[in-house]
TORKOL-4160 file (C-alpha; in steps of 0.2 Angstrom, whole numbers, padded with zeros to 4 digits, m for minus):
136
<pt num="1" X="m0080" Y="0307" Z="0946"/>
<pt num="2" X="m0065" Y="0302" Z="0936"/>
<pt num="3" X="m0050" Y="0313" Z="0934"/>
<pt num="4" X="m0054" Y="0315" Z="0915"/>
<pt num="5" X="m0072" Y="0319" Z="0919"/>
<pt num="6" X="m0066" Y="0334" Z="0930"/>
<pt num="7" X="m0053" Y="0339" Z="0917"/>
<pt num="8" X="m0066" Y="0339" Z="0903"/>
<pt num="9" X="m0079" Y="0349" Z="0911"/>
<pt num="10" X="m0086" Y="0342" Z="0927"/>
<pt num="11" X="m0103" Y="0334" Z="0924"/>
<pt num="12" X="m0107" Y="0322" Z="0911"/>
<pt num="13" X="m0118" Y="0328" Z="0896"/>
<pt num="14" X="m0130" Y="0317" Z="0888"/>
<pt num="15" X="m0130" Y="0325" Z="0871"/>
<pt num="16" X="m0118" Y="0321" Z="0857"/>
<pt num="17" X="m0103" Y="0333" Z="0856"/>
<pt num="18" X="m0105" Y="0347" Z="0844"/>
<pt num="19" X="m0093" Y="0347" Z="0829"/>
<pt num="20" X="m0082" Y="0363" Z="0828"/>
<pt num="21" X="m0082" Y="0371" Z="0811"/>
<pt num="22" X="m0065" Y="0371" Z="0803"/>
<pt num="23" X="m0057" Y="0384" Z="0793"/>
<pt num="24" X="m0061" Y="0379" Z="0775"/>
<pt num="25" X="m0046" Y="0374" Z="0764"/>
<pt num="26" X="m0039" Y="0389" Z="0754"/>
<pt num="27" X="m0045" Y="0401" Z="0767"/>
<pt num="28" X="m0031" Y="0413" Z="0772"/>
<pt num="29" X="m0028" Y="0424" Z="0787"/>
<pt num="30" X="m0034" Y="0439" Z="0777"/>
<pt num="31" X="m0051" Y="0431" Z="0774"/>
<pt num="32" X="m0053" Y="0428" Z="0793"/>
<pt num="33" X="m0047" Y="0446" Z="0797"/>
<pt num="34" X="m0061" Y="0453" Z="0786"/>
<pt num="35" X="m0075" Y="0444" Z="0795"/>
<pt num="36" X="m0087" Y="0454" Z="0805"/>
<pt num="37" X="m0084" Y="0443" Z="0820"/>
<pt num="38" X="m0074" Y="0427" Z="0822"/>
<pt num="39" X="m0068" Y="0416" Z="0836"/>
<pt num="40" X="m0053" Y="0407" Z="0830"/>
<pt num="41" X="m0049" Y="0391" Z="0840"/>
<pt num="42" X="m0031" Y="0384" Z="0837"/>
<pt num="43" X="m0031" Y="0366" Z="0841"/>
<pt num="44" X="m0017" Y="0353" Z="0841"/>
<pt num="45" X="m0023" Y="0335" Z="0840"/>
<pt num="46" X="m0007" Y="0329" Z="0848"/>
<pt num="47" X="m0009" Y="0339" Z="0865"/>
<pt num="48" X="m0020" Y="0333" Z="0879"/>
<pt num="49" X="m0023" Y="0351" Z="0885"/>
<pt num="50" X="m0029" Y="0355" Z="0868"/>
<pt num="51" X="m0041" Y="0341" Z="0868"/>
<pt num="52" X="m0048" Y="0347" Z="0885"/>
<pt num="53" X="m0050" Y="0365" Z="0877"/>
<pt num="54" X="m0058" Y="0357" Z="0862"/>
<pt num="55" X="m0071" Y="0349" Z="0874"/>
<pt num="56" X="m0075" Y="0366" Z="0882"/>
<pt num="57" X="m0077" Y="0374" Z="0865"/>
<pt num="58" X="m0089" Y="0360" Z="0859"/>
<pt num="59" X="m0099" Y="0362" Z="0875"/>
<pt num="60" X="m0100" Y="0381" Z="0872"/>
<pt num="61" X="m0106" Y="0378" Z="0855"/>
<pt num="62" X="m0120" Y="0367" Z="0861"/>
<pt num="63" X="m0126" Y="0382" Z="0871"/>
<pt num="64" X="m0122" Y="0395" Z="0858"/>
<pt num="65" X="m0123" Y="0387" Z="0840"/>
<pt num="66" X="m0124" Y="0404" Z="0833"/>
<pt num="67" X="m0106" Y="0408" Z="0839"/>
<pt num="68" X="m0094" Y="0411" Z="0824"/>
<pt num="69" X="m0081" Y="0398" Z="0830"/>
<pt num="70" X="m0069" Y="0392" Z="0817"/>
<pt num="71" X="m0055" Y="0379" Z="0822"/>
<pt num="72" X="m0038" Y="0379" Z="0814"/>
<pt num="73" X="m0028" Y="0363" Z="0816"/>
<pt num="74" X="m0011" Y="0369" Z="0820"/>
<pt num="75" X="m0003" Y="0353" Z="0814"/>
<pt num="76" X="m0012" Y="0352" Z="0797"/>
<pt num="77" X="m0014" Y="0370" Z="0794"/>
<pt num="78" X="0003" Y="0376" Z="0801"/>
<pt num="79" X="0006" Y="0390" Z="0788"/>
<pt num="80" X="m0012" Y="0397" Z="0792"/>
<pt num="81" X="m0009" Y="0396" Z="0810"/>
<pt num="82" X="0008" Y="0406" Z="0808"/>
<pt num="83" X="m0001" Y="0419" Z="0796"/>
<pt num="84" X="m0014" Y="0422" Z="0810"/>
<pt num="85" X="m0001" Y="0425" Z="0823"/>
<pt num="86" X="0008" Y="0437" Z="0811"/>
<pt num="87" X="m0008" Y="0446" Z="0806"/>
<pt num="88" X="m0015" Y="0448" Z="0823"/>
<pt num="89" X="0001" Y="0451" Z="0833"/>
<pt num="90" X="m0004" Y="0438" Z="0845"/>
<pt num="91" X="0010" Y="0425" Z="0849"/>
<pt num="92" X="0005" Y="0408" Z="0844"/>
<pt num="93" X="0000" Y="0396" Z="0858"/>
<pt num="94" X="m0010" Y="0380" Z="0857"/>
<pt num="95" X="m0023" Y="0378" Z="0862"/>
<pt num="96" X="m0028" Y="0396" Z="0859"/>
<pt num="97" X="m0044" Y="0406" Z="0856"/>
<pt num="98" X="m0043" Y="0423" Z="0848"/>
<pt num="99" X="m0059" Y="0434" Z="0846"/>
<pt num="100" X="m0058" Y="0446" Z="0831"/>
<pt num="101" X="m0070" Y="0459" Z="0824"/>
<pt num="102" X="m0065" Y="0465" Z="0807"/>
<pt num="103" X="m0047" Y="0461" Z="0811"/>
<pt num="104" X="m0046" Y="0469" Z="0828"/>
<pt num="105" X="m0041" Y="0458" Z="0842"/>
<pt num="106" X="m0055" Y="0459" Z="0856"/>
<pt num="107" X="m0049" Y="0445" Z="0867"/>
<pt num="108" X="m0038" Y="0430" Z="0868"/>
<pt num="109" X="m0037" Y="0414" Z="0879"/>
<pt num="110" X="m0025" Y="0400" Z="0880"/>
<pt num="111" X="m0023" Y="0383" Z="0888"/>
<pt num="112" X="m0033" Y="0382" Z="0905"/>
<pt num="113" X="m0041" Y="0399" Z="0902"/>
<pt num="114" X="m0052" Y="0391" Z="0888"/>
<pt num="115" X="m0068" Y="0386" Z="0897"/>
<pt num="116" X="m0086" Y="0387" Z="0893"/>
<pt num="117" X="m0089" Y="0401" Z="0905"/>
<pt num="118" X="m0075" Y="0412" Z="0899"/>
<pt num="119" X="m0080" Y="0408" Z="0880"/>
<pt num="120" X="m0098" Y="0414" Z="0884"/>
<pt num="121" X="m0091" Y="0430" Z="0892"/>
<pt num="122" X="m0079" Y="0433" Z="0877"/>
<pt num="123" X="m0093" Y="0430" Z="0865"/>
<pt num="124" X="m0105" Y="0442" Z="0874"/>
<pt num="125" X="m0092" Y="0455" Z="0875"/>
<pt num="126" X="m0089" Y="0454" Z="0857"/>
<pt num="127" X="m0107" Y="0456" Z="0853"/>
<pt num="128" X="m0108" Y="0471" Z="0865"/>
<pt num="129" X="m0117" Y="0463" Z="0879"/>
<pt num="130" X="m0104" Y="0463" Z="0893"/>
<pt num="131" X="m0091" Y="0477" Z="0897"/>
<pt num="132" X="m0074" Y="0473" Z="0892"/>
<pt num="133" X="m0068" Y="0476" Z="0910"/>
<pt num="134" X="m0077" Y="0460" Z="0915"/>
<pt num="135" X="m0065" Y="0449" Z="0905"/>
<pt num="136" X="m0048" Y="0457" Z="0909"/>
């Protein structure tokens, strides 16, 4: 297997990648903070590590299409990315995933921590399936 194959998740998938829903234009951090449950994925199109994380998020969504993942492009939507950091108190990183329930930060991951397995645990924990101690 190639280096990039390993970096992007190991085994090859035969299905097409899943598109990650983006935060709609005009949506502010306050709107995201009011959502019942949201997994915010901050992504930089100029960063190879962010593209590896993007691949992992896409693979997670293939298995969990109901997961409320929303992508924020940190280059195109810089003000929104900064608003999210200020509203949550979570220092900005990219790539980064922040899980919120009605504005409360439940979990965060960045860089190499963003993988399909961890996303599944974070999602299950947010849904009340897995104890929080499992993801710490």
